[in-house]
Steps between C-alpha positions, in 0.01 A plus 500: 500500500305177465601253765731226366271238659206611288486288191776278640780627278286599202652847501860403571730591216237723336448873495149528652427816302535311170269205580190481280358173636510365855351175631465493878226236504486254790770687700296519821488883486297636787408853607788529748809432287330603176742742337389861516748610238357340189514853359867450405391251231431784257505286182276221632211413265399151618476405868389160627416495871266201483467245781627729777326553838504883524181695587577823312749630245750760617421860397838522322367270228333811358847625402537224240411738221556246219316206660246357255432149631445399863432139598350457847333164443458275805591779743230365728570747783485810278210714621500816291654678205470868443686820449839330540470362145701686235306677223706318233339165593319326213419155642460371853435135582321442829372149433449296818562796730227369726535771769504792255195713576597836354656593167496879503201692625232490230354824634820702451671606176780271389827568316528140375417379151557129545326165493483277805425132461331328792424130535371386838542840663153480648541769768599753237220404265238528776603859565575608144181347359297739711668788316452348153875495435521127443414331175433128531669291235324170448693177540499205736666708774368840608749764392491871450688755298508840659571798277625823656 
């Protein structure tokens, strides 16, 4: 079960299996106490984990079979995203994830059919650009939209 400290009472009084939207932004989630049992949130469609200092997402996030929207903006310690992402995902925000250097392996087949929006994720763009997976969108700030 998700630790009561995670989300600081967000889940108290609610049946976790019926939640469709969960905002855990700015909750100081790190790799150590990051809940491994997100899989019990079977109805979750919208998850906001922005502004948290974790390096990786737990593998159990793949069990969120209805998740469509994942916000990871300003997770400046996040280093990689990959096979732990659920196939139901439609949109992922990784804007300002300045340490992110890998979003899937562009050389391997992928089960995802989602869009990822990246503003100031320069480490990721350096790597992904070399595989022609990034499409530059012109504006005042460099940003990329990755289609998988």
